[in-house]
Structure formats: structure tokens, C-alpha cells
C-alpha positions as CSV (number, residue, x, y, z in Angstrom):
1,X,-35.5,34.9,39.2
2,X,-39.0,35.2,37.7
3,X,-42.0,34.8,40.0
4,X,-43.5,32.2,37.7
5,X,-40.6,29.8,38.6
6,X,-41.2,27.1,41.1
7,X,-38.6,24.9,43.1
8,X,-38.8,21.2,42.4
9,X,-37.9,19.3,45.5
10,X,-37.0,16.2,43.4
11,X,-34.5,17.5,41.0
12,X,-33.6,20.6,43.1
13,X,-34.0,23.1,40.3
14,X,-36.5,25.8,39.4
15,X,-39.1,25.2,36.6
16,X,-41.8,27.2,35.1
17,X,-45.1,26.8,37.2
18,X,-46.9,25.2,34.2
19,X,-44.4,22.4,34.3
20,X,-45.1,21.6,37.9
21,X,-47.5,19.6,39.9
22,X,-48.3,19.8,43.6
23,X,-47.8,16.4,45.1
24,X,-49.0,15.3,48.5
25,X,-46.1,13.5,50.4
26,X,-45.8,12.1,54.0
27,X,-44.5,15.4,55.1
28,X,-47.0,17.7,53.4
29,X,-47.5,19.1,49.9
30,X,-44.5,19.8,47.6
31,X,-44.0,20.9,44.0
32,X,-42.5,18.4,41.6
33,X,-41.8,18.8,37.8
34,X,-43.8,16.8,35.4
35,X,-40.5,15.4,33.9
36,X,-39.5,13.8,37.2
37,X,-43.0,12.5,37.8
38,X,-43.1,10.8,34.3
39,X,-39.6,9.5,34.8
40,X,-40.7,7.5,37.8
41,X,-43.6,5.9,36.0
42,X,-41.3,4.4,33.2
43,X,-40.0,1.7,35.4
44,X,-37.0,1.0,37.6
45,X,-34.3,1.3,34.9
46,X,-35.6,4.7,33.5
47,X,-36.0,6.0,37.1
48,X,-32.5,5.0,38.0
49,X,-31.1,6.6,34.8
50,X,-33.0,9.8,35.5
51,X,-31.7,9.8,39.1
52,X,-28.1,9.3,38.0
53,X,-28.5,12.2,35.5
54,X,-29.9,14.5,38.0
55,X,-27.3,13.5,40.6
56,X,-24.4,14.3,38.0
57,X,-25.9,17.7,37.4
58,X,-26.2,18.4,41.0
59,X,-22.5,17.3,41.6
60,X,-21.3,19.5,38.6
61,X,-23.2,22.6,40.0
62,X,-21.8,21.9,43.5
63,X,-18.3,21.6,42.2
64,X,-18.6,24.8,40.2
65,X,-20.0,26.6,43.2
66,X,-17.1,25.4,45.4
67,X,-14.5,26.5,42.8
68,X,-16.0,30.0,42.6
69,X,-16.0,30.2,46.4
70,X,-12.3,29.0,46.5
71,X,-11.4,31.5,43.8
72,X,-13.0,34.5,45.7
73,X,-11.3,33.5,48.8
74,X,-7.9,33.2,47.1
75,X,-8.3,36.7,45.6
76,X,-8.6,38.2,49.0
């Protein structure tokens, strides 16, 4: 992965550093993408829609990863 990529703790993906902002949280400073920050400012409905979208992406990635692992284990 390129060094100019930074992990967004909110959507759990890597983004280019110029699309990220350092946010102060209760537990310290964390990187968060501008898209997720703006989504939270648009109201509860937009925030929930964005959260559902990110959750679906994360579930699909997790399922794909589990299938690949299962396929590798079955090949052995």
C-alpha cells in the first residue's frame, strides 16, 4: 500500500492523506476521512444511511475474506 494512504477509524478503510483529517476523540487523536465527517453533519437520516452503507461494505469484505480462507483450507 502506498505510504500516502491513511487508515480511517470510522469507515475502516485506507484513503489518501489529503482526504483525511486528524480528529481529537475521548481516547486520543485519530484519522477520519472527510466523507465520513461530512456525512455526520447532514443530519440523522444521512448519518444512518452512510453507516448502513459502510456496514454493508464491511460485511461484504468480511464474507469475501472468509470465503477465500475457506477455499484455501479446502485445497490443503
